[in-house]
C-alpha positions in Angstrom: 51.7 -9.0 5.6 50.7 -5.5 4.7 47.4 -4.7 2.9 49.0 -3.9 -0.5 50.9 -7.1 -0.7 47.7 -9.1 0.2 45.8 -7.4 -2.6 48.7 -8.1 -5.0 48.7 -11.7 -4.1 44.9 -11.9 -4.7 45.4 -10.5 -8.2 48.3 -12.8 -8.9 46.2 -15.8 -7.9 43.6 -14.8 -10.5 46.4 -14.5 -13.2 47.5 -18.0 -12.3 44.0 -19.4 -12.2 43.3 -18.0 -15.7 46.1 -20.0 -17.2 45.5 -23.2 -15.4 41.7 -23.3 -15.8 41.7 -22.0 -19.4 44.2 -24.6 -20.5 42.4 -27.4 -18.6 39.0 -26.4 -20.0 37.6 -25.8 -16.5 35.2 -23.3 -17.8 33.0 -23.0 -14.6 36.0 -21.9 -12.5 37.5 -19.9 -15.4 34.4 -17.7 -15.5 35.1 -16.7 -11.8 38.3 -15.0 -12.9 36.3 -12.4 -14.8 33.9 -9.6 -14.2 30.7 -9.9 -16.3 31.9 -7.2 -18.7 35.4 -8.7 -19.1 37.0 -8.5 -22.5 39.7 -10.8 -23.9 42.2 -9.6 -26.6 44.3 -12.0 -28.6 45.8 -12.2 -32.0 43.0 -14.4 -33.2 40.1 -13.1 -31.1 38.9 -9.9 -29.6 35.7 -9.6 -27.5 33.7 -10.6 -24.4 35.2 -13.4 -22.4 32.1 -15.6 -22.8 32.6 -15.5 -26.6 36.3 -16.3 -26.0 35.2 -19.4 -24.1 32.8 -20.4 -26.9 35.4 -20.0 -29.7 38.1 -21.7 -27.7 35.9 -24.7 -27.3 35.1 -24.7 -31.0 38.8 -24.6 -31.7 39.5 -27.5 -29.3 36.9 -29.6 -31.1 38.8 -28.9 -34.4 42.1 -29.9 -32.8 43.5 -26.4 -32.1 46.2 -26.7 -29.3 47.2 -23.5 -27.5 48.8 -23.5 -24.0 50.1 -20.8 -21.7 53.0 -20.7 -19.2 53.6 -17.9 -16.7 56.6 -16.2 -15.3 57.0 -13.3 -12.8 54.4 -10.5 -12.2 54.6 -6.8 -11.5 51.3 -5.7 -10.0 50.3 -2.1 -9.3 47.3 -1.6 -7.0 45.5 1.8 -6.6 42.4 1.4 -4.4 40.0 -0.9 -6.0 41.9 -1.1 -9.3 45.1 -2.9 -10.4 47.3 -3.4 -13.4 49.1 -6.7 -13.6 52.0 -7.4 -16.0 53.0 -11.1 -16.1 55.7 -12.7 -18.2 54.2 -15.5 -20.3 54.7 -17.8 -23.2 52.0 -18.9 -25.6 52.7 -22.3 -27.1 50.6 -23.4 -30.1 51.0 -26.8 -31.8 49.8 -27.4 -35.4 50.7 -27.9 -39.0 52.9 -25.3 -40.6 52.7 -25.9 -44.4 52.2 -29.6 -43.7 54.9 -30.0 -41.0 53.8 -30.6 -37.4 55.4 -27.7 -35.4 55.4 -25.8 -32.1 55.2 -22.1 -32.2 56.2 -20.3 -29.0 55.6 -16.6 -28.4 57.1 -14.8 -25.5 55.5 -11.7 -24.0 53.4 -10.3 -21.2 49.8 -10.4 -20.1 48.8 -6.8 -19.4 45.7 -7.0 -17.3 43.2 -4.5 -16.0 41.6 -5.7 -12.7 39.0 -4.1 -10.5 37.6 -5.0 -7.1 33.9 -4.9 -7.0 31.7 -5.7 -4.0 34.9 -7.1 -2.3 35.9 -9.4 -5.3 38.7 -8.8 -7.7 38.0 -9.7 -11.3 39.5 -9.3 -14.7 38.1 -6.5 -16.8 40.4 -6.4 -19.8 43.3 -8.6 -20.9 45.7 -7.3 -23.5 48.8 -9.5 -24.3 52.0 -7.8 -25.3 53.8 -9.9 -28.0 57.6 -9.6 -27.7 59.2 -12.3 -29.9 58.4 -15.8 -31.2 59.8 -18.8 -33.1 58.7 -22.0 -34.8 60.2 -25.4 -34.4 59.3 -28.7 -36.2 58.3 -31.4 -33.7 60.6 -33.8 -35.6 64.0 -32.0 -35.7 64.8 -33.8 -38.9 61.8 -32.4 -40.8 62.3 -29.7 -43.4 60.2 -26.7 -43.0 59.6 -24.5 -46.0 58.0 -21.2 -44.8 56.7 -18.7 -47.3 59.2 -15.9 -46.3 57.3 -13.2 -48.2 54.0 -14.0 -46.4 55.8 -14.4 -43.0 57.2 -10.9 -43.4 53.8 -9.3 -43.7 53.0 -10.1 -40.1 54.2 -8.0 -37.1 57.6 -9.0 -35.9 56.7 -9.8 -32.3 54.2 -12.5 -33.3 54.8 -13.2 -36.9 55.2 -17.0 -36.6 52.2 -17.2 -34.4 50.2 -15.2 -36.9 51.5 -17.4 -39.7 50.2 -20.6 -38.2 46.9 -19.1 -37.0 46.2 -17.7 -40.4 47.0 -21.1 -41.9 44.2 -22.7 -39.8 41.6 -20.1 -40.7 41.8 -17.4 -38.1 41.9 -13.7 -39.0 44.8 -12.2 -37.1 44.8 -8.7 -35.7 47.9 -6.9 -37.0 48.2 -4.0 -34.6 48.8 -5.7 -31.3 51.2 -4.2 -28.8 54.8 -5.5 -29.0 57.9 -4.8 -27.0 58.4 -1.4 -28.5 56.3 1.1 -30.5 53.3 3.3 -30.3 50.8 0.6 -29.6 52.5 -0.5 -26.4 53.0 3.0 -25.3 49.3 3.7 -25.7 48.6 0.6 -23.6 50.8 1.9 -20.8 48.9 5.2 -21.0 45.6 3.4 -20.8 46.9 1.4 -17.8 48.0 4.6 -16.0 44.6 6.2 -16.7 42.8 3.1 -15.3 44.8 3.3 -12.1 43.8 6.9 -11.9 40.2 6.1 -12.0 39.3 6.7 -15.6 36.9 4.6 -17.7 38.8 1.9 -19.6 39.3 2.5 -23.3 38.3 -0.6 -25.3 
């Protein structure tokens, strides 16, 4: 195994640990995925990873159910820095206008990693939201979505934003999607990170 592949595998293991430990609520091990200055970006939260843990626990205690599933990764390593793109789905269960539903959003985790003192850690996670859908848990249920309100949310995560807004979260409306200026800016930031520049928050 060459050195580059070994480093890529170390980064991929952190990506996988993030999903397993976060969804299991294994917060002690979840913290080891991050560097101390790590930042999490999501539709419903943006900020330091410790605050992300806190608000996630608060959400759990209120019955919020969000799970993650991973697909393939593409990982670019440049010295002590890496960018990992990983196919993923976000699955959130909850009431949509009184009807129990699952909302599934497909996209990518776009992660800024750095190796410090011999240890890889996550510095910044920015999901890319590509498409989503909502399905009643009971297929015979009739779901009446407010079409006008739904249309106000970005196309790549509009159903996710709809349910999250309904349960009290403020949703960020300029997240990167499959196409557009926001995702192109993210790619530019990623290239700059690999070139050794300071990350743009």
